[in-house]
C-alpha positions as CSV (number, residue, x, y, z in Angstrom):
1,X,-35.5,-14.6,21.6
2,X,-32.6,-17.2,21.0
3,X,-34.0,-20.2,22.5
4,X,-37.2,-19.3,20.3
5,X,-35.4,-19.9,16.9
6,X,-34.8,-23.9,18.1
7,X,-38.2,-24.9,18.7
8,X,-40.8,-22.6,16.6
9,X,-42.1,-24.2,13.8
10,X,-44.3,-23.0,11.2
11,X,-48.2,-23.4,11.3
12,X,-50.3,-23.3,8.0
13,X,-53.8,-23.2,10.0
14,X,-55.0,-22.0,13.2
15,X,-55.0,-24.7,16.3
16,X,-57.5,-24.9,19.1
17,X,-57.8,-26.9,21.8
18,X,-60.3,-28.3,24.7
19,X,-60.7,-29.6,27.7
20,X,-60.2,-33.2,26.0
21,X,-57.0,-32.1,23.8
22,X,-54.0,-33.9,24.0
23,X,-50.6,-33.3,25.3
24,X,-49.6,-33.1,21.6
25,X,-52.2,-31.0,20.6
26,X,-51.5,-28.9,23.8
27,X,-48.1,-28.6,22.9
28,X,-48.6,-28.1,18.9
29,X,-51.1,-24.8,20.5
30,X,-48.4,-23.5,22.9
31,X,-45.9,-23.9,19.7
32,X,-48.2,-21.9,17.7
33,X,-48.9,-19.0,20.1
34,X,-44.9,-18.7,20.5
35,X,-44.9,-18.6,16.8
36,X,-47.4,-15.4,16.8
37,X,-45.9,-13.9,19.6
38,X,-42.9,-13.8,17.7
39,X,-44.5,-12.4,15.1
40,X,-46.4,-9.5,16.7
41,X,-42.9,-8.9,18.7
42,X,-41.1,-8.1,15.0
43,X,-44.1,-6.1,14.6
44,X,-43.7,-3.7,17.8
45,X,-46.9,-4.9,19.1
46,X,-45.3,-5.9,22.5
47,X,-48.8,-6.1,24.6
48,X,-50.0,-8.3,21.9
49,X,-46.7,-10.7,21.9
50,X,-46.9,-10.6,25.7
51,X,-50.6,-11.5,25.6
52,X,-49.7,-14.5,23.6
53,X,-47.5,-15.5,26.1
54,X,-49.1,-15.4,28.9
55,X,-51.8,-17.6,27.7
56,X,-48.9,-20.1,27.5
57,X,-47.5,-20.3,30.7
58,X,-50.6,-21.8,32.7
59,X,-50.8,-24.6,29.6
60,X,-47.1,-25.1,29.8
61,X,-47.0,-25.8,33.7
62,X,-50.1,-28.1,33.2
63,X,-48.3,-30.4,30.5
64,X,-45.4,-30.2,32.5
65,X,-43.2,-29.0,29.3
66,X,-40.5,-27.1,31.1
67,X,-38.9,-25.9,27.6
68,X,-41.9,-24.5,26.8
69,X,-42.5,-22.9,29.8
70,X,-38.9,-21.5,29.6
71,X,-39.0,-20.2,26.1
72,X,-42.8,-18.3,27.3
73,X,-40.8,-16.5,29.9
74,X,-38.1,-15.9,27.9
75,X,-40.7,-14.1,25.4
76,X,-42.3,-12.1,27.8
77,X,-39.2,-11.1,29.6
78,X,-38.1,-9.6,26.3
79,X,-40.7,-8.2,25.4
80,X,-40.7,-6.3,28.8
81,X,-37.4,-5.1,28.2
82,X,-38.6,-3.5,24.9
83,X,-41.0,-1.6,26.9
84,X,-38.3,-0.7,29.1
85,X,-39.7,-2.4,32.3
86,X,-36.8,-3.9,33.5
87,X,-38.3,-5.1,37.0
88,X,-40.6,-7.3,35.3
89,X,-38.2,-8.6,32.6
90,X,-35.4,-9.6,35.5
91,X,-38.5,-11.4,37.4
92,X,-39.7,-14.0,34.4
93,X,-36.0,-14.3,34.0
94,X,-35.0,-15.3,37.5
95,X,-37.6,-17.8,37.5
96,X,-35.9,-19.5,34.3
97,X,-32.6,-19.7,36.3
98,X,-33.9,-21.0,39.3
99,X,-35.8,-24.0,37.2
100,X,-33.1,-24.6,34.9
101,X,-30.3,-24.9,37.4
102,X,-32.7,-26.7,39.2
103,X,-33.0,-29.3,36.5
104,X,-29.7,-28.9,36.0
105,X,-30.4,-28.3,32.1
106,X,-26.8,-26.3,30.7
107,X,-29.0,-25.4,27.4
108,X,-31.8,-24.0,29.4
109,X,-29.1,-22.1,31.7
110,X,-27.4,-20.6,29.0
111,X,-30.5,-19.3,27.3
112,X,-31.5,-17.5,30.7
113,X,-27.9,-16.2,31.4
114,X,-28.2,-14.4,28.2
115,X,-31.5,-12.8,28.6
116,X,-30.1,-11.5,31.8
117,X,-27.2,-10.1,30.2
118,X,-29.6,-8.4,27.7
119,X,-30.8,-7.0,31.6
120,X,-27.2,-5.8,32.0
121,X,-27.1,-4.1,29.0
122,X,-30.3,-1.9,29.7
123,X,-28.6,-1.0,33.3
124,X,-25.1,-0.2,31.8
125,X,-23.6,-2.9,33.8
126,X,-21.5,-4.1,30.9
127,X,-18.9,-5.6,33.0
128,X,-21.0,-8.0,34.6
129,X,-22.4,-8.2,31.0
130,X,-19.0,-9.6,29.6
131,X,-18.8,-11.6,32.4
132,X,-21.8,-13.6,32.3
133,X,-21.5,-13.9,28.2
134,X,-17.9,-15.9,29.4
135,X,-19.9,-18.0,31.8
136,X,-22.6,-18.8,29.1
137,X,-19.3,-19.7,26.7
138,X,-18.0,-22.0,29.4
139,X,-21.0,-23.7,29.4
140,X,-21.7,-23.8,26.0
141,X,-17.9,-25.7,25.3
142,X,-19.2,-28.3,27.5
143,X,-22.5,-28.7,25.9
144,X,-21.1,-28.1,22.5
145,X,-23.4,-25.3,21.9
146,X,-22.3,-23.7,18.7
147,X,-24.8,-21.3,18.5
148,X,-24.6,-19.6,21.8
149,X,-20.7,-19.8,21.7
150,X,-21.0,-17.8,18.7
151,X,-23.8,-15.2,19.9
152,X,-21.9,-14.7,23.5
153,X,-18.7,-14.2,21.5
154,X,-19.8,-11.3,19.7
155,X,-21.5,-10.0,23.0
156,X,-18.3,-9.8,24.6
157,X,-16.2,-8.7,21.9
158,X,-18.8,-5.5,21.2
159,X,-18.9,-4.6,24.7
160,X,-15.1,-4.4,24.7
161,X,-15.3,-2.3,21.7
162,X,-18.1,-0.3,21.7
163,X,-17.9,0.7,25.9
164,X,-14.2,0.2,26.9
165,X,-12.3,0.8,23.7
166,X,-10.3,-2.5,23.8
167,X,-9.9,-3.7,20.8
168,X,-6.9,-6.5,22.0
169,X,-9.6,-7.9,24.1
170,X,-12.0,-8.0,21.5
171,X,-9.9,-9.4,18.7
172,X,-9.7,-12.8,20.8
173,X,-13.7,-13.2,20.9
174,X,-14.3,-12.1,17.3
175,X,-11.5,-14.7,16.0
176,X,-13.5,-17.4,18.4
177,X,-16.6,-16.4,17.3
178,X,-15.9,-17.0,13.2
179,X,-14.4,-20.3,14.2
180,X,-17.4,-21.1,16.1
181,X,-19.3,-20.5,13.1
182,X,-18.1,-23.0,11.0
183,X,-20.3,-26.1,11.0
184,X,-17.4,-29.1,11.0
185,X,-20.1,-31.5,9.1
186,X,-20.5,-29.6,5.9
187,X,-18.0,-26.6,6.4
188,X,-20.9,-24.1,6.3
189,X,-21.1,-21.1,8.3
190,X,-24.4,-21.4,11.6
191,X,-25.1,-17.5,10.8
192,X,-24.5,-15.0,7.5
193,X,-20.6,-14.3,7.6
194,X,-21.7,-10.5,7.2
195,X,-22.8,-10.2,11.0
196,X,-18.8,-10.1,11.5
197,X,-18.5,-6.7,9.3
198,X,-18.9,-4.0,11.9
199,X,-17.2,-5.6,14.5
200,X,-14.1,-6.0,11.8
201,X,-14.4,-2.6,10.8
202,X,-14.4,-0.9,14.7
203,X,-11.5,-3.1,15.4
204,X,-9.3,-2.0,12.5
205,X,-10.1,1.7,13.4
206,X,-9.3,1.3,16.8
207,X,-6.0,0.1,15.7
208,X,-5.3,2.6,13.0
209,X,-5.7,0.8,10.0
210,X,-8.1,2.8,8.8
211,X,-8.1,1.5,5.0
212,X,-9.3,-1.9,6.6
213,X,-11.8,0.0,8.6
214,X,-13.3,1.9,5.7
215,X,-13.7,-1.3,4.0
216,X,-15.7,-3.1,6.2
217,X,-17.7,-0.4,7.7
218,X,-18.6,-0.2,3.8
219,X,-19.4,-4.0,3.7
220,X,-21.7,-2.8,7.5
221,X,-23.5,-0.2,5.4
222,X,-24.6,-2.4,2.6
223,X,-25.7,-5.2,4.9
224,X,-28.0,-2.9,7.0
225,X,-28.9,-0.3,4.4
226,X,-32.3,-2.1,3.6
227,X,-33.0,-0.7,7.4
228,X,-32.9,2.6,7.5
229,X,-33.7,3.2,10.9
230,X,-31.4,0.7,12.6
231,X,-28.6,1.9,14.8
232,X,-26.4,-0.7,13.4
233,X,-26.9,1.7,9.9
234,X,-26.0,5.0,12.2
235,X,-22.8,3.3,13.7
236,X,-21.9,2.0,10.5
237,X,-22.1,5.3,8.3
238,X,-20.3,7.3,11.6
239,X,-17.7,4.8,11.5
240,X,-17.1,4.9,7.6
241,X,-17.2,8.9,7.8
242,X,-14.4,8.7,10.8
243,X,-12.4,6.3,8.4
244,X,-12.2,8.4,5.7
245,X,-11.4,11.8,7.8
246,X,-8.6,9.6,9.1
247,X,-7.4,9.2,5.5
248,X,-7.4,12.4,4.6
249,X,-10.2,11.8,2.4
250,X,-12.1,14.8,3.0
251,X,-14.4,15.3,0.1
252,X,-15.7,11.6,0.6
253,X,-16.3,12.0,4.5
254,X,-18.3,15.2,3.2
255,X,-20.4,13.8,1.2
256,X,-20.6,10.6,4.1
257,X,-21.5,13.6,6.4
258,X,-24.6,14.5,4.5
259,X,-26.3,11.2,4.5
260,X,-25.1,10.5,8.1
261,X,-26.9,13.7,8.8
262,X,-29.8,12.4,7.0
263,X,-29.9,9.5,8.9
264,X,-29.6,10.8,12.5
265,X,-32.9,13.5,11.4
266,X,-34.8,10.1,10.3
267,X,-34.1,7.9,13.6
268,X,-34.6,11.0,15.6
269,X,-38.2,11.5,14.0
270,X,-38.2,7.4,14.7
271,X,-37.5,7.9,18.2
272,X,-40.1,10.2,19.1
273,X,-42.6,8.3,17.4
274,X,-41.6,4.9,19.0
275,X,-41.5,6.9,22.0
276,X,-45.3,7.9,22.0
277,X,-46.0,4.2,20.8
278,X,-44.1,3.0,24.0
279,X,-46.1,5.1,26.5
280,X,-49.3,3.7,24.6
281,X,-48.5,0.2,24.9
282,X,-47.5,0.5,28.5
283,X,-51.0,1.7,29.4
284,X,-52.0,-1.6,27.0
285,X,-49.7,-3.5,29.0
286,X,-51.6,-2.5,32.4
287,X,-54.8,-3.2,31.0
288,X,-53.8,-7.1,29.7
289,X,-52.3,-7.5,33.0
290,X,-55.2,-6.0,34.7
291,X,-57.3,-8.8,32.9
292,X,-55.1,-11.4,33.2
293,X,-54.9,-11.1,37.1
294,X,-58.2,-10.2,37.4
295,X,-58.8,-14.1,36.8
296,X,-55.8,-15.3,39.0
297,X,-55.5,-12.9,41.9
298,X,-58.8,-10.8,42.0
299,X,-57.6,-10.3,45.8
300,X,-54.6,-8.3,44.8
301,X,-56.2,-6.2,41.9
302,X,-56.4,-2.9,43.4
303,X,-52.6,-3.0,45.0
304,X,-51.5,-4.1,41.9
305,X,-53.0,-1.5,39.5
306,X,-51.7,1.3,41.9
307,X,-48.2,0.2,41.8
308,X,-48.2,-0.5,38.2
309,X,-49.7,3.2,37.8
310,X,-46.9,4.2,40.1
311,X,-44.0,2.5,37.5
312,X,-45.8,4.3,34.9
313,X,-45.8,7.5,35.9
314,X,-41.7,7.1,36.5
315,X,-41.5,5.4,33.7
316,X,-43.0,8.4,31.6
317,X,-40.8,10.4,33.6
318,X,-37.5,8.6,32.7
319,X,-38.8,8.3,29.1
320,X,-39.0,12.2,28.8
321,X,-35.8,12.8,30.7
322,X,-34.4,10.2,28.1
323,X,-35.9,12.1,25.1
324,X,-34.4,15.4,26.4
325,X,-31.0,13.5,26.6
326,X,-31.4,12.4,23.0
327,X,-32.3,15.6,21.9
328,X,-29.5,17.4,23.5
329,X,-27.3,14.5,21.8
330,X,-28.4,15.1,18.4
331,X,-27.9,19.0,18.8
332,X,-24.6,18.6,20.1
333,X,-23.5,16.1,17.6
334,X,-24.6,18.8,14.8
335,X,-22.6,21.3,16.3
336,X,-19.9,18.9,16.5
337,X,-20.6,17.6,12.8
338,X,-20.7,21.4,11.5
339,X,-17.4,21.8,12.9
340,X,-15.9,18.7,11.2
341,X,-17.1,19.9,8.0
342,X,-15.5,23.4,8.5
343,X,-12.3,21.4,9.3
344,X,-12.7,19.2,6.3
345,X,-13.2,22.1,4.1
346,X,-10.3,24.1,5.3
347,X,-8.0,20.8,5.5
348,X,-8.9,20.1,1.9
349,X,-8.1,23.4,0.8
350,X,-4.6,23.2,2.7
351,X,-3.9,19.7,1.0
352,X,-4.4,21.3,-2.4
353,X,-2.1,24.3,-1.8
354,X,0.2,21.4,-0.3
355,X,-0.3,19.7,-3.3
356,X,0.6,22.3,-5.8
357,X,3.6,23.2,-3.8
358,X,4.8,19.9,-4.0
359,X,4.5,19.3,-7.8
360,X,6.1,22.8,-8.4
361,X,9.0,22.0,-6.0
362,X,9.6,18.5,-7.9
363,X,9.6,20.4,-11.2
364,X,12.3,22.8,-10.2
365,X,14.5,19.8,-8.7
366,X,14.2,17.9,-11.5
367,X,15.0,21.1,-14.2
368,X,17.8,22.1,-11.2
369,X,19.4,18.6,-11.3
370,X,19.5,18.1,-15.0
371,X,21.0,21.8,-15.9
372,X,23.5,20.9,-12.9
373,X,24.3,17.5,-14.1
374,X,24.9,18.9,-17.9
375,X,27.1,22.0,-16.0
376,X,29.3,19.2,-14.3
377,X,29.8,17.0,-17.2
378,X,31.0,19.5,-19.7
379,X,33.6,20.4,-18.0
380,X,34.6,16.3,-16.7
381,X,34.7,16.3,-20.7
382,X,37.8,18.6,-20.5
383,X,39.1,17.3,-17.6
384,X,39.2,13.5,-18.6
385,X,40.4,14.7,-21.9
386,X,43.3,16.4,-20.8
387,X,44.2,13.8,-18.3
388,X,44.0,10.9,-21.2
389,X,46.3,13.0,-22.9
390,X,48.8,13.8,-20.3
391,X,49.1,10.2,-19.3
392,X,50.2,9.3,-22.6
393,X,52.8,11.8,-22.8
394,X,55.9,10.3,-22.9
395,X,57.8,13.5,-20.9
396,X,55.0,13.2,-18.4
397,X,56.0,9.3,-17.2
398,X,57.1,10.3,-14.0
399,X,53.8,11.9,-12.9
400,X,51.5,8.9,-13.9
401,X,50.4,8.0,-10.6
402,X,49.4,11.8,-9.8
403,X,47.6,11.5,-13.5
404,X,46.3,8.2,-12.8
405,X,44.4,9.9,-9.8
406,X,43.1,12.9,-11.6
407,X,41.7,10.3,-14.0
408,X,40.0,8.1,-11.2
409,X,38.7,11.0,-9.6
410,X,37.0,12.8,-12.6
411,X,35.5,9.3,-13.6
412,X,34.1,9.0,-10.3
413,X,32.8,12.6,-10.4
414,X,30.9,11.3,-14.2
415,X,29.7,8.1,-12.3
416,X,28.3,10.1,-9.4
417,X,26.8,12.5,-11.3
418,X,24.8,10.1,-13.7
419,X,23.7,8.2,-10.4
420,X,22.1,11.9,-9.5
421,X,20.7,12.0,-12.7
422,X,19.3,8.6,-12.8
423,X,17.9,8.7,-9.6
424,X,16.0,12.1,-10.6
425,X,14.5,10.9,-13.2
426,X,13.2,8.0,-11.5
427,X,11.7,9.8,-8.5
428,X,10.0,12.4,-11.1
429,X,8.2,9.9,-12.7
430,X,9.8,10.3,-16.1
431,X,9.9,6.8,-18.1
432,X,13.3,5.5,-18.3
433,X,13.0,3.5,-21.7
434,X,15.7,0.3,-21.8
435,X,18.1,0.4,-24.9
436,X,17.9,-2.5,-27.4
437,X,21.1,-2.7,-28.3
438,X,23.8,-5.1,-29.3
439,X,27.1,-5.3,-27.3
440,X,30.1,-7.6,-25.9
441,X,29.2,-8.8,-22.9
442,X,33.3,-9.9,-22.2
443,X,34.0,-6.4,-23.2
444,X,31.7,-4.5,-21.0
445,X,33.0,-6.5,-17.8
446,X,36.4,-5.9,-18.9
447,X,35.9,-2.3,-19.3
448,X,34.6,-2.0,-15.8
449,X,37.9,-3.8,-14.8
450,X,40.1,-1.3,-16.2
451,X,37.9,1.9,-14.8
452,X,38.0,0.8,-11.4
453,X,41.8,-0.4,-11.5
454,X,42.7,2.6,-9.3
455,X,40.2,1.5,-6.5
456,X,42.0,-1.9,-7.0
457,X,45.3,-0.9,-6.6
458,X,44.4,1.5,-3.6
459,X,43.3,-1.0,-1.4
460,X,45.3,-3.7,-2.8
461,X,42.6,-6.2,-3.9
462,X,42.0,-8.5,-6.5
463,X,39.5,-8.5,-9.1
464,X,38.7,-11.8,-11.2
465,X,36.1,-12.3,-13.9
466,X,34.5,-15.6,-14.4
467,X,31.7,-15.7,-17.7
468,X,29.8,-19.1,-18.4
469,X,31.5,-20.6,-21.8
470,X,27.9,-20.9,-22.8
471,X,26.9,-17.4,-22.4
472,X,26.6,-15.9,-26.1
473,X,29.4,-13.2,-27.1
474,X,27.0,-11.0,-28.5
475,X,24.0,-10.1,-26.6
476,X,21.0,-7.7,-26.9
477,X,20.5,-5.1,-24.2
478,X,20.8,-1.8,-22.6
479,X,24.8,-1.8,-22.1
480,X,24.7,1.3,-20.2
481,X,22.4,0.5,-17.2
482,X,23.8,-2.7,-17.0
483,X,27.2,-1.0,-16.3
484,X,25.8,1.5,-14.3
485,X,24.4,-1.4,-12.1
486,X,27.4,-3.7,-12.1
487,X,29.8,-0.6,-11.7
488,X,28.0,0.5,-8.5
489,X,28.1,-3.0,-6.9
490,X,31.6,-3.9,-7.6
491,X,32.7,-0.4,-6.8
492,X,30.9,-1.4,-3.4
493,X,33.2,-4.3,-3.1
494,X,36.2,-3.3,-3.8
495,X,35.9,-0.1,-0.9
496,X,34.4,-2.5,1.6
497,X,37.7,-4.8,0.8
498,X,41.1,-4.8,1.7
499,X,43.8,-7.1,0.6
500,X,40.9,-9.7,-1.0
501,X,39.4,-10.7,-3.9
502,X,36.5,-9.7,-5.8
503,X,34.9,-11.6,-8.3
504,X,32.4,-10.9,-11.0
505,X,30.5,-14.0,-12.1
506,X,28.1,-14.4,-14.9
507,X,26.2,-17.6,-15.1
508,X,23.6,-19.0,-17.5
509,X,20.1,-20.0,-16.4
510,X,18.0,-20.6,-18.8
511,X,18.3,-20.1,-22.8
512,X,15.3,-20.2,-25.1
513,X,15.0,-19.3,-28.7
514,X,16.3,-15.4,-29.0
515,X,15.8,-15.2,-24.9
516,X,18.4,-15.5,-22.5
517,X,18.4,-15.5,-18.5
518,X,21.9,-14.6,-16.9
519,X,22.3,-14.5,-13.3
520,X,25.5,-11.7,-12.4
521,X,27.3,-12.2,-9.0
522,X,29.4,-9.5,-7.5
523,X,31.3,-11.7,-4.7
524,X,33.7,-10.1,-2.1
525,X,35.5,-11.2,0.8
526,X,35.5,-7.9,2.8
527,X,34.0,-6.6,6.0
528,X,30.4,-8.1,5.6
529,X,27.1,-6.5,6.0
530,X,25.1,-7.3,9.7
531,X,21.7,-8.4,9.1
532,X,20.4,-5.2,10.6
533,X,22.4,-3.1,8.0
534,X,21.0,-5.2,5.4
535,X,17.3,-4.1,6.1
536,X,18.4,-0.5,5.6
537,X,21.2,-0.2,2.5
538,X,19.2,-0.6,-0.4
539,X,17.2,2.5,0.8
540,X,18.2,6.3,-0.2
541,X,21.8,7.2,1.8
542,X,20.9,4.0,3.8
543,X,24.6,2.7,4.2
544,X,25.3,6.2,5.6
545,X,27.0,4.8,8.6
546,X,29.5,2.6,6.3
547,X,29.9,5.6,4.1
548,X,30.8,7.9,6.9
549,X,33.9,5.7,7.4
550,X,34.3,5.0,3.6
551,X,34.3,7.4,0.7
552,X,30.7,7.3,-1.0
553,X,27.3,8.6,-1.0
554,X,25.1,5.8,0.1
555,X,22.9,6.3,-3.4
556,X,24.9,3.3,-5.1
557,X,22.9,0.5,-4.1
558,X,19.2,2.5,-4.2
559,X,20.1,2.9,-7.7
560,X,20.7,-0.5,-8.5
561,X,17.4,-1.4,-6.8
562,X,15.5,1.1,-8.8
563,X,17.2,0.4,-12.5
564,X,16.8,-3.7,-11.5
565,X,12.9,-2.9,-11.1
566,X,13.1,-1.4,-14.6
567,X,14.5,-4.3,-15.9
568,X,12.2,-6.6,-14.5
569,X,14.3,-7.9,-11.7
570,X,15.6,-7.0,-8.0
571,X,19.2,-7.6,-6.5
572,X,19.7,-10.2,-3.8
573,X,22.3,-10.1,-0.9
574,X,23.4,-12.9,1.2
575,X,26.4,-11.4,3.8
576,X,27.8,-12.2,7.0
577,X,29.6,-9.8,8.9
578,X,33.6,-10.6,8.8
579,X,32.7,-13.1,5.7
580,X,32.1,-10.8,3.1
581,X,29.0,-10.5,0.6
582,X,27.5,-11.6,-2.6
583,X,25.2,-9.3,-4.1
584,X,23.4,-11.1,-6.9
585,X,20.6,-10.8,-9.6
586,X,19.0,-12.3,-12.8
587,X,18.0,-10.4,-16.2
588,X,17.0,-11.5,-19.1
589,X,18.7,-10.8,-22.4
590,X,18.1,-11.1,-26.1
591,X,20.5,-12.9,-28.2
592,X,21.3,-11.9,-31.8
593,X,23.4,-13.7,-34.8
594,X,25.8,-11.0,-35.5
595,X,29.4,-12.1,-34.2
596,X,30.8,-9.4,-33.4
597,X,30.4,-5.6,-32.2
598,X,32.3,-2.9,-34.1
599,X,35.3,-1.9,-31.4
600,X,38.3,0.1,-31.7
601,X,41.9,-1.5,-32.1
602,X,44.7,0.1,-30.6
603,X,44.3,3.7,-31.7
604,X,47.5,4.7,-31.1
605,X,48.9,2.0,-33.5
606,X,46.7,2.2,-36.4
607,X,48.1,3.6,-39.5
608,X,47.0,7.3,-40.1
609,X,46.8,6.1,-43.9
610,X,43.2,5.4,-43.5
611,X,42.0,9.1,-42.6
612,X,44.8,10.6,-45.1
613,X,43.5,13.8,-46.3
614,X,40.4,14.1,-44.4
615,X,39.5,17.6,-42.8
616,X,36.9,18.2,-39.6
617,X,35.7,21.4,-38.4
618,X,35.0,21.6,-34.6
619,X,32.2,24.0,-33.7
620,X,32.3,24.3,-29.9
621,X,32.0,27.7,-27.4
622,X,34.4,25.9,-25.0
623,X,37.8,26.3,-25.9
624,X,39.2,23.4,-23.7
625,X,36.4,21.2,-24.9
626,X,37.8,22.5,-28.6
627,X,41.5,21.5,-27.6
628,X,40.4,18.1,-26.6
629,X,38.5,17.0,-29.5
630,X,40.9,18.1,-31.5
631,X,43.8,16.4,-29.9
632,X,41.6,13.2,-29.9
633,X,41.2,13.8,-33.6
634,X,44.9,15.0,-34.3
635,X,46.1,11.3,-33.1
636,X,45.1,9.5,-36.4
637,X,46.8,12.4,-38.6
638,X,43.4,14.0,-39.4
639,X,43.3,18.3,-39.7
640,X,41.3,19.4,-37.8
641,X,40.3,23.2,-37.2
642,X,37.6,25.2,-34.8
643,X,35.0,27.7,-34.8
644,X,34.3,29.3,-31.4
645,X,30.4,29.6,-32.5
646,X,28.0,28.6,-34.6
647,X,28.1,31.5,-36.7
648,X,31.8,31.4,-37.4
649,X,31.4,27.8,-38.2
650,X,28.9,28.3,-40.9
651,X,30.9,31.0,-42.7
652,X,34.0,28.4,-42.4
653,X,32.1,25.9,-44.2
654,X,30.8,28.2,-46.8
655,X,34.4,29.2,-47.7
656,X,36.2,25.5,-47.0
657,X,35.6,22.1,-47.7
658,X,34.9,19.4,-44.8
659,X,34.7,15.8,-44.3
660,X,33.3,15.7,-41.2
661,X,31.3,18.5,-38.6
662,X,31.7,18.1,-34.6
663,X,29.0,20.6,-33.5
664,X,28.4,21.2,-29.7
665,X,24.6,21.3,-28.9
666,X,24.5,24.1,-26.5
667,X,25.9,27.0,-27.6
668,X,25.4,30.9,-27.4
669,X,23.2,32.9,-29.9
670,X,22.8,29.6,-32.3
671,X,22.6,26.6,-31.2
672,X,23.8,23.3,-32.9
673,X,20.3,22.3,-34.1
674,X,19.6,25.5,-35.5
675,X,22.8,25.9,-37.1
676,X,22.3,22.0,-38.5
677,X,19.3,23.3,-40.5
678,X,21.0,26.5,-41.6
679,X,24.1,24.5,-43.0
680,X,21.6,22.1,-44.7
681,X,20.3,25.1,-46.3
682,X,23.4,25.4,-48.7
683,X,25.3,21.8,-47.6
684,X,23.5,18.3,-47.5
685,X,26.8,16.3,-48.0
686,X,28.5,17.5,-45.2
687,X,28.4,14.8,-42.2
688,X,27.5,16.2,-39.2
689,X,27.9,14.9,-35.4
690,X,26.5,16.6,-32.4
691,X,28.4,16.6,-29.4
692,X,26.7,17.2,-25.9
693,X,27.0,16.8,-22.2
694,X,23.2,15.9,-22.0
695,X,22.5,12.2,-21.2
696,X,22.0,9.9,-24.1
697,X,18.6,9.1,-24.4
698,X,17.4,12.6,-23.8
699,X,20.1,13.9,-26.6
700,X,18.6,11.4,-29.0
701,X,15.6,12.7,-28.4
702,X,16.3,16.1,-29.1
703,X,18.1,15.6,-32.5
704,X,15.1,13.9,-33.9
705,X,13.6,15.4,-36.9
706,X,17.3,17.6,-37.9
707,X,19.1,16.3,-40.7
708,X,22.0,15.1,-38.0
709,X,24.0,12.2,-38.8
710,X,25.2,11.0,-35.6
711,X,25.9,12.0,-32.1
712,X,28.3,11.5,-29.2
713,X,27.6,12.1,-25.6
714,X,30.6,14.1,-23.6
715,X,32.4,12.7,-21.9
716,X,33.0,9.9,-24.4
717,X,35.6,7.2,-24.5
718,X,38.2,7.2,-27.2
719,X,37.2,4.2,-28.8
720,X,33.2,5.4,-29.4
721,X,34.7,8.8,-31.2
722,X,37.0,6.4,-33.3
723,X,34.3,4.3,-34.6
724,X,32.4,7.2,-35.4
725,X,35.4,8.3,-37.5
726,X,35.9,5.1,-39.1
727,X,32.2,5.1,-40.1
728,X,32.4,8.3,-41.5
729,X,35.6,9.3,-43.0
730,X,37.4,5.5,-43.5
731,X,38.3,6.1,-47.4
């Protein structure tokens, strides 16, 4: 069949010959018959196709045209294969092989070997089939016969995949076929590229790449769906179903199963019809061959007919056995599909149940961590506040080192709580909105230096800060997130460096109108990180090996990675064991015409006169927090009173005049928001500031819609409190 495509020509009108016809006329007549034979073969009229080809044999021998003789034999052999008459097919193929080897014609040898390979397929001699196609490839390379290089490569690939389940052996020939399929002259394919869809799909499936397999099986289905009875369509749908099942797409797999079941039923019906037709065709072939041999071999007709009847009987019995096996196969497959359908249904139910449980666990986890973080931040406010007060007390100057350790531990625990809260929000899918507020970059970096002072001194390290002189003093962005990133990176550098030097560098990369791109680097000359560890440290608990030797949770770099992703950036690392590390990233920020951000002067040296005569009411159910807030406020010469709950605080506001109210958000009986509404019913002038251990953004969302002047998240910095006092009390 492959040889025919090289010689067939279209014929507009019927061609006839006579004893006086020229060689050219005889050649045209033979080619016309070949076209007719090909047409009848495509229609399944194999006896008629054989009849046309038999007429060509004698004419081709007389004309001496060996190519047309070989093509005619090839047609007859392939038609016999369609009728399951393997021995007759082999007879004509062997004649072609002998003739081609005698002539040393490479193209003809390859054509005959391809026909013989088809015989091996019928006989299930797959190893011989592969070997023969390899021989064809070797000869085709010498003859530069791209067409047979393609077809034989595809034959081998299909055998390795379908009969031996050897995808690694098959892929070499699939790739080769794709290369051979491109013509060098115009860079276009010899054959349509969609012939590769099924093999690519089966290869991906056997390699476990079920997503890729599904995509290619779907393309193969699209290619073969016009021929519903084809085996290719059945195999493509079967592979598509298997891929969906492996991917856990059980609903889609069930729909594919119903389509495949319909195709199997139609195929079974088609097989039965074709089997009946094959028997009829075999009988017709016998009649045609008898007629031909009556003309050529009258003296052998009786014995030939007897032999053919015997073959017909054997073939009929074999065909009936084959039909029974096919029926048995379909019955077994139907049972398997029924079991698979039940399994798919059960798996789908299990999946939906597991999904509901997973979502519920995620909700419980989010609520639990949010509650725990609040409960931890509340006492931390007291610890940090009292430790600051103790640190400033002259009579405790001999214990400053111990108090400083207490402050560091509290701040470390606060940072850990903030990290866990941030990670929980990201993993729960809660959107992290970025702040767009002015901040002083120099002050931000200096604050980090101060907060990590104890850790720096503990390991006897030096911390140097260098900010590019062209970087504006005031920038607009999320100060808190940027600070959290730098604290984690700098804290790690200090932790893994002893008696060394850590640098925080900020360089200007790009500056446009109202936009600026900065490069932040945190360098150290500490122990460094190996190439293997660099692949793991950005995962959750990824640096667990190091954190088992040094204090830490292993969450810092993972949080840095996720926060930078929210800022459309990513962390980069250059490191070598024993040489130190350089963590760096680039972020875009906005610029502003604002020259300064209001900050606190040295509160202790401020004159108390600016707050003279001011009164503040502190409403908080936590006595320690009352004490801390009161001590902070009284440093500035302000009179402060306390209420243990909202009810008491409201009564005090009705009986006394206050300039400012600090109100805790979460209190028993009446919370801060409800209390504010009740106060505004009789006093709209007094300034109310909400205090809460809730995270800043969450706190801002909670107080929306209430007549609240401002808020402060605990634990807060002294300068933040001072700025609020300055804002609402300064005369």
